[in-house]
LUMKOLDO-71794 format. One line per field, with one value per residue (C-alpha): x, y, z; residue in three letters. Coordinates in steps of 0.5 Angstrom, whole numbers, plus 500, padded with zeros to 3 digits. Layout:
REM LUMKOLDO-71794
c1 = X,...
c2 = Y,...
c3 = Z,...
guke = ALA,...
END
This chain:
REM LUMKOLDO-71794
c1 = 428,425,418,418,416,409,403,403,400,395,393,392,388,384,382,380,376,373,371,368,364,361,359,355,352,350,347,343,341,338,334,332,326,330,330,335,335,338,336,329,326,327,322,318,317,317,323,329,334,340,346,352,353,358,352,350,357,356,349,344,347,346,339,336,328,329,333,339,341,344,350,351,351,358,361,358,360,367,366,361,355,351,345,341,342,340,333,332,333,328,332,331,327,330,326,326,325,317,319,324,320,324,321,327,332,338,339,344,339,334,333,334,329,329,323,319,324,330,328,327,334,337,334,338,344,345,348,351,358,358,354,359,365,362,362,370,372,368,372,379,379,377,385,386,381,383,390,388,384,390,395,390,389,396,397,390,391,398,394,393,388,380,378,371,369,369,372,370,366,372,372,375,380,378,382,380,379,380,376,376,380,385,381,386,384,381,385,382,378,378,385,384,382,379,372,368,370,368,373,371,372,379,381,378,382,388,387,385,391,395,392,392,399,400,396,399,406,402,399,394,390,391,385,387,394,393,387,388,395,398,395,397,403,406,404,396,391,384,379,374,379,381,375,377,385,383,377,373,367,367,364,370,375,372,372,380,381,378,383,389,388,387,393,397,399,395,392,386,386,384,386,393,391,385,379,374,376,379,386,389,396,401,405,412,409,405,411,414,408,407,414,413,407,411,417,412,408,415,417,411,411,418,416,410,415,419,413,409,414,417,414,407,407,410,405,399,402,402,395,393,397,393,387,389,393,399,399,397,393,385,385,381,377,373,370,365,363,358,352,345,341,338,342,345,352,350,348,355,362,365,371,378,381,379,381,388,384,376,373,367,363,357,353,351,358,360,367,368,365,359
c2 = 873,869,866,859,853,851,854,862,866,869,862,860,866,864,857,859,865,860,855,859,863,856,854,860,860,852,855,860,856,851,856,861,860,861,859,857,855,848,846,848,851,850,852,857,858,865,866,870,868,864,868,868,872,877,880,881,884,889,891,888,889,897,897,898,899,906,904,907,912,909,914,912,905,904,909,905,898,901,897,896,891,888,893,891,884,884,888,883,877,880,882,890,895,902,908,915,918,919,925,928,934,934,932,928,927,924,916,917,920,914,910,902,898,891,887,882,877,881,883,875,874,880,876,870,873,877,872,867,869,869,862,859,862,858,852,853,854,847,844,847,850,856,858,856,861,866,866,866,873,876,874,877,883,885,886,889,894,897,898,905,904,903,896,893,887,882,882,886,883,882,888,888,883,880,885,886,893,897,903,909,914,910,912,913,909,914,915,911,906,899,901,897,890,886,885,889,885,878,872,873,880,880,875,879,885,882,878,884,888,883,882,890,890,884,887,894,890,885,885,879,879,875,871,869,868,864,860,858,861,857,850,850,848,847,840,842,840,838,845,840,838,845,847,840,842,850,849,855,854,852,859,863,858,861,868,867,863,868,874,869,867,874,876,870,867,861,857,852,847,840,835,832,825,825,826,830,835,841,842,849,850,856,859,861,868,864,860,867,870,864,864,872,870,866,870,876,872,871,878,881,876,878,885,884,880,887,891,888,884,877,874,877,874,867,867,868,863,858,859,858,852,849,850,848,842,839,840,833,831,833,839,839,845,840,837,843,843,838,841,840,835,837,843,846,844,837,836,838,835,836,840,837,843,850,856,860,866,867,868,873,874,878,872,872,873,865,865,860,863,859
c3 = 688,683,683,686,681,680,678,677,682,678,676,683,684,679,680,687,685,680,684,690,684,681,688,689,682,684,690,687,682,687,691,685,680,674,666,662,654,653,660,661,666,674,679,675,667,669,673,670,666,670,671,675,682,678,676,683,684,678,678,683,689,688,686,692,694,691,685,682,676,670,671,678,678,675,680,685,682,680,673,668,668,662,663,657,659,666,663,658,663,667,673,672,669,666,665,666,673,674,678,673,669,663,657,655,661,658,659,664,669,668,674,674,679,681,678,683,680,681,688,690,686,691,697,695,693,699,704,699,699,707,707,702,706,712,708,706,713,715,709,709,716,719,720,713,710,715,713,706,707,711,705,700,704,705,698,697,702,699,692,690,685,687,684,684,688,682,675,670,664,659,653,646,645,652,656,663,665,671,673,668,670,674,680,686,692,698,704,710,706,709,712,719,716,711,715,710,704,702,700,692,693,696,690,685,687,687,681,677,679,676,670,669,670,665,660,660,657,653,646,649,654,660,659,652,654,660,658,650,648,654,652,644,641,634,633,634,638,636,637,641,646,648,653,657,657,659,663,659,655,647,646,650,646,640,641,643,637,633,636,635,628,626,629,626,632,631,625,625,620,618,624,621,624,619,623,621,627,626,630,632,633,634,629,630,632,637,640,641,644,649,651,652,656,661,662,663,669,672,672,675,680,682,682,687,691,691,692,697,701,699,706,703,697,699,704,699,695,700,702,695,694,700,697,689,691,687,679,676,682,682,686,693,690,686,692,693,685,685,681,684,681,675,674,668,670,671,664,661,661,668,667,668,670,672,668,669,668,669,662,665,658,657,656,664,667,669,670,665,659,659
guke = UNK,UNK,UNK,UNK,UNK,UNK,UNK,UNK,UNK,UNK,UNK,UNK,UNK,UNK,UNK,UNK,UNK,UNK,UNK,UNK,UNK,UNK,UNK,UNK,UNK,UNK,UNK,UNK,UNK,UNK,UNK,UNK,UNK,UNK,UNK,UNK,UNK,UNK,UNK,UNK,UNK,UNK,UNK,UNK,UNK,UNK,UNK,UNK,UNK,UNK,UNK,UNK,UNK,UNK,UNK,UNK,UNK,UNK,UNK,UNK,UNK,UNK,UNK,UNK,UNK,UNK,UNK,UNK,UNK,UNK,UNK,UNK,UNK,UNK,UNK,UNK,UNK,UNK,UNK,UNK,UNK,UNK,UNK,UNK,UNK,UNK,UNK,UNK,UNK,UNK,UNK,UNK,UNK,UNK,UNK,UNK,UNK,UNK,UNK,UNK,UNK,UNK,UNK,UNK,UNK,UNK,UNK,UNK,UNK,UNK,UNK,UNK,UNK,UNK,UNK,UNK,UNK,UNK,UNK,UNK,UNK,UNK,UNK,UNK,UNK,UNK,UNK,UNK,UNK,UNK,UNK,UNK,UNK,UNK,UNK,UNK,UNK,UNK,UNK,UNK,UNK,UNK,UNK,UNK,UNK,UNK,UNK,UNK,UNK,UNK,UNK,UNK,UNK,UNK,UNK,UNK,UNK,UNK,UNK,UNK,UNK,UNK,UNK,UNK,UNK,UNK,UNK,UNK,UNK,UNK,UNK,UNK,UNK,UNK,UNK,UNK,UNK,UNK,UNK,UNK,UNK,UNK,UNK,UNK,UNK,UNK,UNK,UNK,UNK,UNK,UNK,UNK,UNK,UNK,UNK,UNK,UNK,UNK,UNK,UNK,UNK,UNK,UNK,UNK,UNK,UNK,UNK,UNK,UNK,UNK,UNK,UNK,UNK,UNK,UNK,UNK,UNK,UNK,UNK,UNK,UNK,UNK,UNK,UNK,UNK,UNK,UNK,UNK,UNK,UNK,UNK,UNK,UNK,UNK,UNK,UNK,UNK,UNK,UNK,UNK,UNK,UNK,UNK,UNK,UNK,UNK,UNK,UNK,UNK,UNK,UNK,UNK,UNK,UNK,UNK,UNK,UNK,UNK,UNK,UNK,UNK,UNK,UNK,UNK,UNK,UNK,UNK,UNK,UNK,UNK,UNK,UNK,UNK,UNK,UNK,UNK,UNK,UNK,UNK,UNK,UNK,UNK,UNK,UNK,UNK,UNK,UNK,UNK,UNK,UNK,UNK,UNK,UNK,UNK,UNK,UNK,UNK,UNK,UNK,UNK,UNK,UNK,UNK,UNK,UNK,UNK,UNK,UNK,UNK,UNK,UNK,UNK,UNK,UNK,UNK,UNK,UNK,UNK,UNK,UNK,UNK,UNK,UNK,UNK,UNK,UNK,UNK,UNK,UNK,UNK,UNK,UNK,UNK,UNK,UNK,UNK,UNK,UNK,UNK,UNK,UNK,UNK,UNK,UNK,UNK,UNK,UNK,UNK,UNK,UNK,UNK,UNK,UNK,UNK,UNK,UNK,UNK,UNK,UNK,UNK,UNK,UNK,UNK,UNK,UNK,UNK,UNK,UNK,UNK,UNK
END
């Protein structure tokens, strides 16, 4: 068994997940009064800072009317959140429980509560994934999205570790992290069908499972390898062109390049063409790392064919390919990515491609590292 030609399986999972997330984020931006830095205020100057729907999945989804204790949040979400950011951005307040009589309760026993702005954000976020999935059914066909859900579930139901419904915020070295302690999936969880999971949750679980397996065997995170190491060569590319080539933000590129330079996998130097721009190129060590990345993708997909079934992985690939489209052509996924008028994405350069792995950063959880 060998992986078929075309985009690697995690790249297709990523592009579908990123497109879905951006479409959710654009709709949240349209409906929710908010603030941004470079793009002014939208709706109300007092609105919260604009963040991605990932911050619903790893935080606000669990902050109900009674709030939630800090120590409980990660157990519920199966991943960490940017708690300080969510408080600073105006979505939550974190304070000791007024009913706790201890003079100095430990911080893990403090309670997270939604602000009025956070409660409004919850109202907007709650139905968004379902609404965008309805759009995708109209755009791509209800049967097509149904087949994708079934293919993803065939993989996820066989995983023996409980994974979150979103990708984790990338940690040190831009590695993805599964739940601490590799918590085993409880018997009987969602065993009958996928009806309790949103489409982005299904995509996230499958993609994270692949990333964890990749990163157990690699010196480099899948986020760095798939987005930056993949596009570099030994001749050199202008650093300012890397966001366009990779689909991730210049801030994410800067973080990745810092790691690659420190490890002497890549160097940044004056553009040999003579312009003022800087150019990045692979070292011989970097070329070896790039080759190892490509081989590792193939070997893991072969393992998945053996573990989950050749028909399952082939069906998943076919479903993803119908949404992603053919390499070298404009992906059908871009049909739903037109930003709302006045939105922050309307004022930045349009991407020519989507990331081969989401760059979910502390900056707000946007899937391209923005």
